[in-house]
PAZA-819631 format. One record per residue (C-alpha): residue number from 1; residue in one letter; chain; x, y, z. Coordinates in pm, 1 decimal, always signed. Example, Ala and Ser with C-alpha at 12.3 -4.5 7.8 and 13.67 -1.06 7.14 Angstrom:
PAZA-819631
+-------+------+-------+----------+----------+----------+
! selum ! vodo ! lotor !       c1 !       c2 !       c3 !
+-------+------+-------+----------+----------+----------+
!     1 !    A !     A !  +1230.0 !   -450.0 !   +780.0 !
!     2 !    S !     A !  +1367.0 !   -106.0 !   +714.0 !
+-------+------+-------+----------+----------+----------+
This chain:
PAZA-819631
+-------+------+-------+----------+----------+----------+
! selum ! vodo ! lotor !       c1 !       c2 !       c3 !
+-------+------+-------+----------+----------+----------+
!     1 !    M !     A !  +1537.4 !  -2543.4 !  -2510.6 !
!     2 !    R !     A !  +1407.1 !  -2776.5 !  -2241.7 !
!     3 !    P !     A !  +1546.3 !  -3033.6 !  -1995.9 !
!     4 !    A !     A !  +1553.9 !  -3400.6 !  -2085.1 !
!     5 !    A !     A !  +1365.2 !  -3655.5 !  -1875.5 !
!     6 !    P !     A !  +1579.7 !  -3798.9 !  -1592.0 !
!     7 !    T !     A !  +1684.4 !  -4161.5 !  -1587.5 !
!     8 !    S !     A !  +1733.1 !  -4185.9 !  -1209.2 !
!     9 !    T !     A !  +1720.2 !  -3995.5 !   -882.2 !
!    10 !    V !     A !  +2012.1 !  -3751.5 !   -861.3 !
!    11 !    R !     A !  +2206.1 !  -3609.0 !   -569.6 !
!    12 !    G !     A !  +2281.9 !  -3240.6 !   -565.7 !
!    13 !    R !     A !  +2595.2 !  -3051.0 !   -474.7 !
!    14 !    R !     A !  +2596.3 !  -2986.4 !   -100.4 !
!    15 !    C !     A !  +2636.6 !  -2614.2 !    -52.4 !
!    16 !    G !     A !  +2423.5 !  -2514.9 !   +247.6 !
!    17 !    A !     A !  +2197.5 !  -2310.8 !    +19.4 !
!    18 !    R !     A !  +1873.1 !  -2173.9 !   +161.7 !
!    19 !    T !     A !  +1758.7 !  -1944.8 !   -121.1 !
!    20 !    L !     A !  +1849.4 !  -1904.8 !   -488.8 !
!    21 !    L !     A !  +1870.3 !  -1606.7 !   -723.6 !
!    22 !    A !     A !  +1941.0 !  -1672.4 !  -1092.7 !
!    23 !    P !     A !  +1898.5 !  -1364.9 !  -1316.0 !
!    24 !    A !     A !  +1756.8 !  -1480.5 !  -1649.7 !
!    25 !    D !     A !  +2023.9 !  -1330.9 !  -1876.9 !
!    26 !    S !     A !  +2327.8 !  -1354.7 !  -1651.2 !
!    27 !    D !     A !  +2619.1 !  -1597.3 !  -1624.0 !
!    28 !    W !     A !  +2599.5 !  -1643.7 !  -1246.3 !
!    29 !    W !     A !  +2376.2 !  -1770.7 !   -965.3 !
!    30 !    A !     A !  +2367.1 !  -1656.1 !   -604.4 !
!    31 !    T !     A !  +2267.1 !  -1859.0 !   -299.0 !
!    32 !    T !     A !  +2230.1 !  -1774.1 !    +68.2 !
!    33 !    G !     A !  +2288.7 !  -2004.9 !   +360.9 !
!    34 !    D !     A !  +2125.3 !  -2044.8 !   +700.3 !
!    35 !    T !     A !  +2386.2 !  -1847.4 !   +893.6 !
!    36 !    G !     A !  +2687.8 !  -1623.2 !   +852.3 !
!    37 !    G !     A !  +2544.2 !  -1334.6 !   +649.7 !
!    38 !    T !     A !  +2721.6 !  -1443.4 !   +331.6 !
!    39 !    V !     A !  +2619.4 !  -1499.7 !    -30.3 !
!    40 !    T !     A !  +2787.6 !  -1754.8 !   -256.9 !
!    41 !    L !     A !  +2827.8 !  -1689.8 !   -630.1 !
!    42 !    W !     A !  +2818.5 !  -1986.3 !   -870.7 !
!    43 !    D !     A !  +2916.7 !  -2062.2 !  -1228.3 !
!    44 !    P !     A !  +2600.9 !  -2223.5 !  -1376.0 !
!    45 !    A !     A !  +2796.1 !  -2418.2 !  -1638.3 !
!    46 !    T !     A !  +3018.8 !  -2603.3 !  -1393.0 !
!    47 !    V !     A !  +2821.5 !  -2563.3 !  -1067.0 !
!    48 !    T !     A !  +3136.0 !  -2438.9 !   -893.4 !
!    49 !    A !     A !  +3154.7 !  -2154.6 !   -644.3 !
!    50 !    T !     A !  +3328.0 !  -1846.7 !   -786.2 !
!    51 !    G !     A !  +3312.9 !  -1617.4 !   -484.6 !
!    52 !    V !     A !  +3177.4 !  -1561.3 !   -134.9 !
!    53 !    L !     A !  +3032.1 !  -1221.1 !    -47.7 !
!    54 !    P !     A !  +3052.8 !  -1128.3 !   +323.4 !
!    55 !    G !     A !  +2926.7 !   -813.0 !   +488.1 !
!    56 !    H !     A !  +2607.5 !   -869.9 !   +688.9 !
!    57 !    P !     A !  +2610.6 !   -936.3 !  +1065.2 !
!    58 !    E !     A !  +2338.5 !  -1203.8 !  +1046.2 !
!    59 !    W !     A !  +2175.3 !  -1406.4 !   +768.1 !
!    60 !    V !     A !  +2093.1 !  -1242.4 !   +434.9 !
!    61 !    N !     A !  +1728.0 !  -1145.9 !   +429.1 !
!    62 !    A !     A !  +1683.3 !  -1047.5 !    +61.8 !
!    63 !    M !     A !  +1864.2 !  -1033.9 !   -271.9 !
!    64 !    A !     A !  +1781.9 !   -851.9 !   -596.6 !
!    65 !    A !     A !  +1943.3 !   -812.4 !   -937.8 !
!    66 !    P !     A !  +1844.8 !   -698.1 !  -1287.0 !
!    67 !    A !     A !  +1785.4 !   -968.5 !  -1548.1 !
!    68 !    E !     A !  +2124.3 !   -897.5 !  -1706.5 !
!    69 !    G !     A !  +2304.7 !   -963.0 !  -1377.8 !
!    70 !    T !     A !  +2521.6 !   -651.1 !  -1398.2 !
!    71 !    W !     A !  +2497.4 !   -604.5 !  -1022.3 !
!    72 !    L !     A !  +2364.5 !   -781.6 !   -713.3 !
!    73 !    A !     A !  +2204.5 !   -620.4 !   -407.9 !
!    74 !    T !     A !  +2200.7 !   -794.4 !    -68.6 !
!    75 !    T !     A !  +2066.4 !   -696.4 !   +270.9 !
!    76 !    G !     A !  +2089.1 !   -852.7 !   +615.4 !
!    77 !    Y !     A !  +1816.0 !   -935.2 !   +861.6 !
!    78 !    T !     A !  +1887.4 !   -675.9 !  +1131.2 !
!    79 !    D !     A !  +2106.7 !   -391.7 !  +1002.9 !
!    80 !    G !     A !  +1896.1 !   -207.5 !   +739.1 !
!    81 !    A !     A !  +2203.9 !   -179.2 !   +517.5 !
!    82 !    V !     A !  +2216.0 !   -270.0 !   +146.9 !
!    83 !    T !     A !  +2535.1 !   -367.1 !    -32.5 !
!    84 !    I !     A !  +2573.2 !   -354.3 !   -411.8 !
!    85 !    W !     A !  +2817.5 !   -610.4 !   -556.3 !
!    86 !    D !     A !  +2990.8 !   -659.5 !   -888.7 !
!    87 !    P !     A !  +2935.0 !  -1033.7 !   -951.4 !
!    88 !    A !     A !  +3221.0 !  -1048.4 !  -1200.9 !
!    89 !    T !     A !  +3479.0 !   -950.7 !   -938.6 !
!    90 !    A !     A !  +3289.9 !  -1041.6 !   -617.7 !
!    91 !    T !     A !  +3362.1 !   -694.2 !   -478.9 !
!    92 !    A !     A !  +3133.4 !   -438.6 !   -315.3 !
!    93 !    T !     A !  +3075.2 !   -122.4 !   -519.5 !
!    94 !    A !     A !  +2839.2 !    +61.6 !   -283.9 !
!    95 !    T !     A !  +2696.9 !    +24.1 !    +67.7 !
!    96 !    F !     A !  +2424.9 !   +243.1 !   +216.2 !
!    97 !    C !     A !  +2170.9 !   +247.2 !   +499.0 !
!    98 !    A !     A !  +1841.7 !   +192.2 !   +318.0 !
!    99 !    H !     A !  +1603.5 !   +196.7 !   +617.9 !
!   100 !    P !     A !  +1624.9 !   +249.8 !   +995.4 !
!   101 !    Q !     A !  +1549.1 !   -117.3 !  +1057.4 !
!   102 !    W !     A !  +1578.8 !   -431.2 !   +844.3 !
!   103 !    V !     A !  +1484.7 !   -427.4 !   +476.0 !
!   104 !    S !     A !  +1188.7 !   -656.9 !   +412.7 !
!   105 !    A !     A !  +1188.5 !   -663.4 !    +29.0 !
!   106 !    M !     A !  +1389.2 !   -545.5 !   -274.3 !
!   107 !    V !     A !  +1317.9 !   -548.8 !   -650.0 !
!   108 !    A !     A !  +1491.8 !   -422.9 !   -965.3 !
!   109 !    P !     A !  +1381.0 !   -393.2 !  -1329.6 !
!   110 !    A !     A !  +1571.5 !   -514.5 !  -1633.5 !
!   111 !    G !     A !  +1847.7 !   -271.5 !  -1721.8 !
!   112 !    G !     A !  +1918.5 !   -213.0 !  -1353.7 !
!   113 !    N !     A !  +1853.9 !   +161.9 !  -1356.3 !
!   114 !    W !     A !  +1718.4 !   +155.7 !  -1002.0 !
!   115 !    L !     A !  +1673.2 !    -61.2 !   -694.9 !
!   116 !    A !     A !  +1355.6 !    -41.2 !   -484.4 !
!   117 !    T !     A !  +1363.8 !   -123.4 !   -112.9 !
!   118 !    T !     A !  +1106.1 !   -121.2 !   +164.3 !
!   119 !    G !     A !  +1164.5 !   -125.2 !   +537.7 !
!   120 !    A !     A !  +1009.7 !   -348.0 !   +799.2 !
!   121 !    C !     A !   +857.1 !    -65.6 !  +1002.9 !
!   122 !    D !     A !   +891.8 !   +273.7 !   +831.6 !
!   123 !    R !     A !   +614.3 !   +224.4 !   +568.4 !
!   124 !    T !     A !   +814.0 !   +372.3 !   +281.7 !
!   125 !    V !     A !   +941.0 !   +253.3 !    -53.1 !
!   126 !    R !     A !  +1273.1 !   +403.3 !   -161.4 !
!   127 !    L !     A !  +1441.1 !   +407.9 !   -501.1 !
!   128 !    W !     A !  +1820.6 !   +399.6 !   -515.1 !
!   129 !    D !     A !  +2087.3 !   +446.2 !   -779.1 !
!   130 !    P !     A !  +2270.2 !   +108.9 !   -776.4 !
!   131 !    V !     A !  +2588.8 !   +264.2 !   -914.8 !
!   132 !    T !     A !  +2638.4 !   +539.4 !   -657.8 !
!   133 !    G !     A !  +2409.6 !   +422.1 !   -376.9 !
!   134 !    A !     A !  +2237.8 !   +761.2 !   -385.6 !
!   135 !    L !     A !  +1871.1 !   +796.9 !   -289.2 !
!   136 !    I !     A !  +1655.9 !   +884.3 !   -591.8 !
!   137 !    H !     A !  +1310.4 !   +906.9 !   -437.6 !
!   138 !    T !     A !  +1109.9 !   +819.4 !   -124.6 !
!   139 !    V !     A !   +736.5 !   +758.7 !   -122.1 !
!   140 !    A !     A !   +515.5 !   +702.4 !   +183.1 !
!   141 !    V !     A !   +295.4 !   +418.3 !    +63.7 !
!   142 !    A !     A !    +30.0 !   +359.1 !   +333.7 !
!   143 !    A !     A !    -43.1 !   +339.3 !   +702.8 !
!   144 !    H !     A !    +48.9 !    -32.0 !   +699.8 !
!   145 !    R !     A !   +388.5 !   -184.2 !   +631.9 !
!   146 !    V !     A !   +482.4 !   -340.0 !   +298.6 !
!   147 !    T !     A !   +529.8 !   -717.1 !   +288.9 !
!   148 !    A !     A !   +619.6 !   -772.6 !    -78.1 !
!   149 !    M !     A !   +694.6 !   -581.6 !   -399.9 !
!   150 !    V !     A !   +702.3 !   -661.3 !   -770.1 !
!   151 !    T !     A !   +799.0 !   -471.7 !  -1085.9 !
!   152 !    P !     A !   +790.6 !   -582.4 !  -1450.8 !
!   153 !    A !     A !  +1109.4 !   -603.0 !  -1654.1 !
!   154 !    T !     A !  +1016.3 !   -270.8 !  -1814.8 !
!   155 !    G !     A !  +1024.5 !    -95.5 !  -1477.8 !
!   156 !    T !     A !   +728.6 !   +122.8 !  -1577.2 !
!   157 !    W !     A !   +547.1 !    +59.3 !  -1249.1 !
!   158 !    L !     A !   +600.9 !    -85.7 !   -905.3 !
!   159 !    A !     A !   +341.4 !   -265.0 !   -690.5 !
!   160 !    A !     A !   +359.8 !   -301.9 !   -313.1 !
!   161 !    A !     A !   +144.7 !   -533.2 !   -100.1 !
!   162 !    H !     A !    +60.8 !   -430.1 !   +256.9 !
!   163 !    V !     A !     +7.8 !   -640.7 !   +565.5 !
!   164 !    N !     A !   -358.5 !   -535.7 !   +584.8 !
!   165 !    G !     A !   -432.8 !   -645.2 !   +225.6 !
!   166 !    A !     A !   -404.5 !   -302.2 !    +61.6 !
!   167 !    L !     A !   -221.7 !   -272.3 !   -268.8 !
!   168 !    T !     A !    -22.9 !    +29.2 !   -384.2 !
!   169 !    I !     A !    +74.4 !    +80.6 !   -749.6 !
!   170 !    W !     A !   +332.0 !   +344.4 !   -825.4 !
!   171 !    H !     A !   +459.0 !   +477.3 !  -1158.7 !
!   172 !    P !     A !   +804.0 !   +619.1 !  -1081.3 !
!   173 !    P !     A !   +861.8 !   +903.4 !  -1040.5 !
!   174 !    G !     A !   +490.3 !   +987.1 !  -1014.9 !
!   175 !    S !     A !   +263.4 !   +968.6 !   -714.0 !
!   176 !    P !     A !   +128.7 !   +632.9 !   -590.4 !
!   177 !    F !     A !   -233.9 !   +533.6 !   -606.9 !
!   178 !    R !     A !   -398.0 !   +258.7 !   -406.6 !
!   179 !    T !     A !   -648.4 !     -5.9 !   -500.0 !
!   180 !    A !     A !   -875.9 !   -189.3 !   -261.0 !
!   181 !    S !     A !   -828.0 !   -563.8 !   -210.8 !
!   182 !    T !     A !  -1064.2 !   -801.7 !    -37.2 !
!   183 !    S !     A !   -816.8 !   -979.1 !   +186.0 !
!   184 !    R !     A !   -446.2 !  -1019.0 !   +259.7 !
!   185 !    L !     A !   -227.3 !  -1103.7 !    -40.0 !
!   186 !    T !     A !    -43.6 !  -1436.3 !    -58.6 !
!   187 !    A !     A !   +148.0 !  -1381.0 !   -384.7 !
!   188 !    M !     A !   +205.8 !  -1124.8 !   -662.1 !
!   189 !    V !     A !   +337.9 !  -1152.3 !  -1016.4 !
!   190 !    A !     A !   +403.0 !   -921.5 !  -1311.4 !
!   191 !    P !     A !   +486.2 !  -1029.7 !  -1667.2 !
!   192 !    G !     A !   +793.3 !   -875.6 !  -1822.6 !
!   193 !    S !     A !   +577.1 !   -661.7 !  -2050.4 !
!   194 !    G !     A !   +404.3 !   -498.3 !  -1754.6 !
!   195 !    A !     A !    +61.9 !   -538.5 !  -1920.0 !
!   196 !    W !     A !   -107.3 !   -649.5 !  -1596.4 !
!   197 !    L !     A !    -53.0 !   -732.8 !  -1230.1 !
!   198 !    G !     A !   -169.6 !  -1059.5 !  -1074.2 !
!   199 !    T !     A !   -242.7 !  -1103.4 !   -703.1 !
!   200 !    S !     A !   -375.2 !  -1392.9 !   -495.9 !
!   201 !    H !     A !   -552.5 !  -1364.0 !   -162.2 !
!   202 !    V !     A !   -618.5 !  -1566.3 !   +150.8 !
!   203 !    D !     A !   -991.6 !  -1565.7 !    +74.3 !
!   204 !    G !     A !   -929.7 !  -1789.9 !   -228.6 !
!   205 !    T !     A !   -947.0 !  -1531.8 !   -507.6 !
!   206 !    L !     A !   -710.5 !  -1447.9 !   -791.6 !
!   207 !    T !     A !   -722.6 !  -1089.1 !   -919.4 !
!   208 !    V !     A !   -579.3 !   -946.5 !  -1241.1 !
!   209 !    W !     A !   -529.0 !   -568.0 !  -1231.3 !
!   210 !    D !     A !   -476.1 !   -298.1 !  -1491.2 !
!   211 !    P !     A !   -164.5 !   -123.6 !  -1355.0 !
!   212 !    V !     A !   -245.5 !   +197.1 !  -1542.1 !
!   213 !    T !     A !   -596.5 !   +253.2 !  -1404.5 !
!   214 !    G !     A !   -581.8 !    +36.7 !  -1092.5 !
!   215 !    A !     A !   -901.7 !   -141.7 !  -1200.2 !
!   216 !    A !     A !   -954.7 !   -515.0 !  -1147.9 !
!   217 !    T !     A !  -1008.8 !   -681.0 !  -1487.5 !
!   218 !    H !     A !  -1068.6 !  -1030.7 !  -1344.9 !
!   219 !    I !     A !  -1162.8 !  -1156.7 !   -997.0 !
!   220 !    L !     A !  -1147.1 !  -1535.3 !  -1012.5 !
!   221 !    P !     A !  -1235.1 !  -1793.0 !   -743.3 !
!   222 !    T !     A !   -961.3 !  -2051.8 !   -691.3 !
!   223 !    P !     A !   -807.6 !  -2269.7 !   -418.9 !
!   224 !    Q !     A !   -558.5 !  -2078.8 !   -207.3 !
!   225 !    V !     A !   -247.0 !  -2000.4 !   -410.2 !
!   226 !    S !     A !   +103.6 !  -2095.0 !   -295.6 !
!   227 !    A !     A !   +302.0 !  -1955.7 !   -592.2 !
!   228 !    M !     A !   +247.4 !  -1755.6 !   -911.9 !
!   229 !    V !     A !   +450.9 !  -1698.1 !  -1226.4 !
!   230 !    A !     A !   +400.4 !  -1539.2 !  -1569.3 !
!   231 !    P !     A !   +586.4 !  -1540.6 !  -1902.2 !
!   232 !    G !     A !   +744.0 !  -1225.1 !  -2034.6 !
!   233 !    N !     A !   +472.2 !  -1170.0 !  -2293.7 !
!   234 !    G !     A !   +194.2 !  -1191.8 !  -2033.9 !
!   235 !    A !     A !    -24.1 !  -1425.6 !  -2242.1 !
!   236 !    W !     A !    -97.7 !  -1650.4 !  -1944.5 !
!   237 !    L !     A !    -55.7 !  -1683.1 !  -1570.7 !
!   238 !    A !     A !    +33.0 !  -1998.9 !  -1379.1 !
!   239 !    T !     A !    -63.8 !  -2069.4 !  -1019.0 !
!   240 !    S !     A !     +9.7 !  -2353.5 !   -779.5 !
!   241 !    H !     A !   -216.9 !  -2427.2 !   -486.1 !
!   242 !    L !     A !   -200.6 !  -2564.3 !   -133.7 !
!   243 !    D !     A !   -393.8 !  -2871.3 !   -251.4 !
!   244 !    G !     A !   -107.0 !  -2960.6 !   -491.5 !
!   245 !    T !     A !   -282.3 !  -2855.5 !   -812.8 !
!   246 !    V !     A !   -141.6 !  -2630.5 !  -1088.1 !
!   247 !    R !     A !   -350.5 !  -2410.6 !  -1315.9 !
!   248 !    I !     A !   -286.7 !  -2207.1 !  -1630.4 !
!   249 !    W !     A !   -500.8 !  -1893.4 !  -1665.2 !
!   250 !    D !     A !   -565.3 !  -1693.8 !  -1982.6 !
!   251 !    S !     A !   -479.2 !  -1335.0 !  -1885.6 !
!   252 !    V !     A !   -733.2 !  -1193.6 !  -2134.4 !
!   253 !    T !     A !  -1038.7 !  -1415.6 !  -2082.3 !
!   254 !    G !     A !   -972.4 !  -1541.5 !  -1729.5 !
!   255 !    G !     A !  -1028.7 !  -1901.5 !  -1840.3 !
!   256 !    A !     A !   -836.2 !  -2173.3 !  -1655.7 !
!   257 !    I !     A !   -688.3 !  -2514.4 !  -1738.0 !
!   258 !    L !     A !   -619.5 !  -2760.8 !  -1456.2 !
!   259 !    L !     A !   -287.9 !  -2935.7 !  -1522.5 !
!   260 !    E !     A !   -213.5 !  -3296.1 !  -1434.2 !
!   261 !    S !     A !     +5.2 !  -3285.4 !  -1124.0 !
!   262 !    P !     A !   +119.4 !  -3532.8 !   -856.2 !
!   263 !    P !     A !    -66.7 !  -3500.3 !   -521.7 !
!   264 !    C !     A !   +223.4 !  -3321.2 !   -354.7 !
!   265 !    E !     A !   +266.1 !  -2957.1 !   -255.7 !
!   266 !    V !     A !   +428.6 !  -2730.7 !   -515.2 !
!   267 !    T !     A !   +691.8 !  -2506.2 !   -358.1 !
!   268 !    A !     A !   +799.8 !  -2294.8 !   -657.2 !
!   269 !    L !     A !   +720.9 !  -2221.2 !  -1023.1 !
!   270 !    A !     A !   +938.6 !  -2091.9 !  -1307.6 !
!   271 !    V !     A !   +897.5 !  -2011.6 !  -1678.5 !
!   272 !    S !     A !  +1153.2 !  -2086.4 !  -1949.6 !
!   273 !    P !     A !  +1335.7 !  -1787.4 !  -2103.1 !
!   274 !    D !     A !  +1150.8 !  -1837.3 !  -2434.0 !
!   275 !    D !     A !   +810.1 !  -1854.2 !  -2255.0 !
!   276 !    T !     A !   +731.9 !  -2198.5 !  -2405.8 !
!   277 !    W !     A !   +723.9 !  -2416.9 !  -2093.1 !
!   278 !    L !     A !   +648.8 !  -2407.1 !  -1722.5 !
!   279 !    A !     A !   +833.9 !  -2585.2 !  -1441.3 !
!   280 !    A !     A !   +717.4 !  -2669.2 !  -1088.7 !
!   281 !    C !     A !   +916.9 !  -2818.5 !   -802.9 !
!   282 !    H !     A !   +757.6 !  -3032.0 !   -532.9 !
!   283 !    L !     A !   +822.1 !  -3136.5 !   -176.3 !
!   284 !    D !     A !   +872.8 !  -3494.2 !   -299.9 !
!   285 !    G !     A !  +1192.2 !  -3385.7 !   -480.4 !
!   286 !    T !     A !  +1055.0 !  -3382.6 !   -834.6 !
!   287 !    V !     A !  +1046.1 !  -3106.2 !  -1094.6 !
!   288 !    R !     A !   +765.8 !  -3137.6 !  -1348.5 !
!   289 !    I !     A !   +753.5 !  -2960.4 !  -1685.4 !
!   290 !    W !     A !   +441.5 !  -2854.6 !  -1879.1 !
!   291 !    D !     A !   +379.9 !  -2718.3 !  -2224.0 !
!   292 !    P !     A !   +122.2 !  -2447.5 !  -2133.9 !
!   293 !    V !     A !    -39.4 !  -2460.0 !  -2478.9 !
!   294 !    H !     A !    -83.5 !  -2836.8 !  -2524.3 !
!   295 !    T !     A !    -59.5 !  -2919.9 !  -2148.1 !
!   296 !    D !     A !   +183.6 !  -3206.6 !  -2217.4 !
!   297 !    S !     A !   +401.0 !  -3284.4 !  -1914.6 !
!   298 !    W !     A !   +705.5 !  -3484.5 !  -1805.6 !
!   299 !    F !     A !   +952.0 !  -3502.2 !  -1513.9 !
!   300 !    A !     A !  +1277.8 !  -3308.3 !  -1549.7 !
!   301 !    L !     A !  +1437.8 !  -3390.8 !  -1214.3 !
!   302 !    R !     A !  +1408.3 !  -3652.8 !   -942.9 !
!   303 !    A !     A !  +1609.7 !  -3523.0 !   -651.0 !
!   304 !    A !     A !  +1712.8 !  -3697.7 !   -333.9 !
!   305 !    T !     A !  +1569.9 !  -3415.7 !   -118.1 !
!   306 !    A !     A !  +1259.4 !  -3198.8 !   -100.0 !
!   307 !    L !     A !  +1289.8 !  -2890.2 !   -324.1 !
!   308 !    S !     A !  +1210.9 !  -2532.0 !   -222.4 !
!   309 !    H !     A !  +1344.2 !  -2294.6 !   -492.3 !
!   310 !    L !     A !  +1357.2 !  -2309.4 !   -871.3 !
!   311 !    A !     A !  +1510.1 !  -2098.7 !  -1148.3 !
!   312 !    I !     A !  +1561.2 !  -2130.7 !  -1525.0 !
!   313 !    T !     A !  +1836.9 !  -1955.5 !  -1717.0 !
!   314 !    G !     A !  +1950.4 !  -1986.7 !  -2076.2 !
!   315 !    S !     A !  +2158.3 !  -2298.2 !  -2010.2 !
!   316 !    A !     A !  +2005.4 !  -2485.8 !  -1718.5 !
!   317 !    L !     A !  +1720.2 !  -2552.7 !  -1481.9 !
!   318 !    T !     A !  +1833.6 !  -2510.9 !  -1122.4 !
!   319 !    A !     A !  +1668.9 !  -2617.9 !   -796.8 !
!   320 !    V !     A !  +1759.8 !  -2587.5 !   -429.3 !
!   321 !    G !     A !  +1650.6 !  -2820.2 !   -152.6 !
!   322 !    E !     A !  +1776.1 !  -2895.7 !   +198.1 !
!   323 !    G !     A !  +2112.5 !  -2731.8 !   +142.8 !
!   324 !    Q !     A !  +2177.2 !  -2895.8 !   -195.2 !
!   325 !    L !     A !  +2197.8 !  -2740.4 !   -541.5 !
!   326 !    Y !     A !  +2067.6 !  -2930.3 !   -844.7 !
!   327 !    R !     A !  +2134.0 !  -2845.5 !  -1209.3 !
!   328 !    V !     A !  +1968.7 !  -2994.1 !  -1518.9 !
!   329 !    P !     A !  +2120.7 !  -2883.1 !  -1854.9 !
!   330 !    L !     A !  +1877.3 !  -2766.8 !  -2122.0 !
!   331 !    R !     A !  +1876.3 !  -2928.7 !  -2464.1 !
!   332 !    P !     A !  +1749.7 !  -2788.3 !  -2797.2 !
+-------+------+-------+----------+----------+----------+
């Protein structure tokens, strides 16, 4: 399924949204606003709000959910607390203090067996039981704080990027091992299969890692990367760049294809659930679609505002920009 080409510029539903979370196999979306510490739940089919989740003293700093959407985790900017929600009933099922200060990142694998959190200052990664809120494991990852984390859908490993450019790969519940990186990371991605880890760096390199051995299988020169995404099968990797270009990389050979793209910064990338097409949203309010095999492309959305976040579920392509929510139905 893919979106049809638009016939005109569309206006979104004003909702005050700042960020968007749309689990791939769920029947809900979640958005955060600029203030108030709340999360709004949405019905993707009708683009109507189904619930508002309160609970954080300031704005929501991070959200995480498994692909199935069975639960949603939220955390605020200052309190270090994490709340687990049942999206079906919009009620909290567990609340716990995850770190002494604010939580800087959270991730969860498909199946939702655990939630990983990292604190802003304590240099640990912690695994939690999302049902009970109980702590499963704590690992001290490095002498420098963690800025981002990623895990594949399989949940077989977890990667953490550090502020100094170090990279830690951990196979729960085993011990972590670290790999050297040349400069600070700008983005990370893992395909659903977990076959490899992709990282981009401020020095203009793209690295593909073997998460089992920690060895770099490809170190590729490229313009500085602004976003990365990969299909579930891991056959390719897509990157967008600060110069407005988009590239498709073969994860096995390291070969790259430069895609035709408008000269406007790409703010987010997303892959269709069936791994057959790639979407990119731009500051000029457009969403462009590519077939990564034949590199054919077309516009899927012409919005009235700049776009900052993008997600694709089984029924729709969704974008957020300047407090508005846009939805494009998918067709066979």
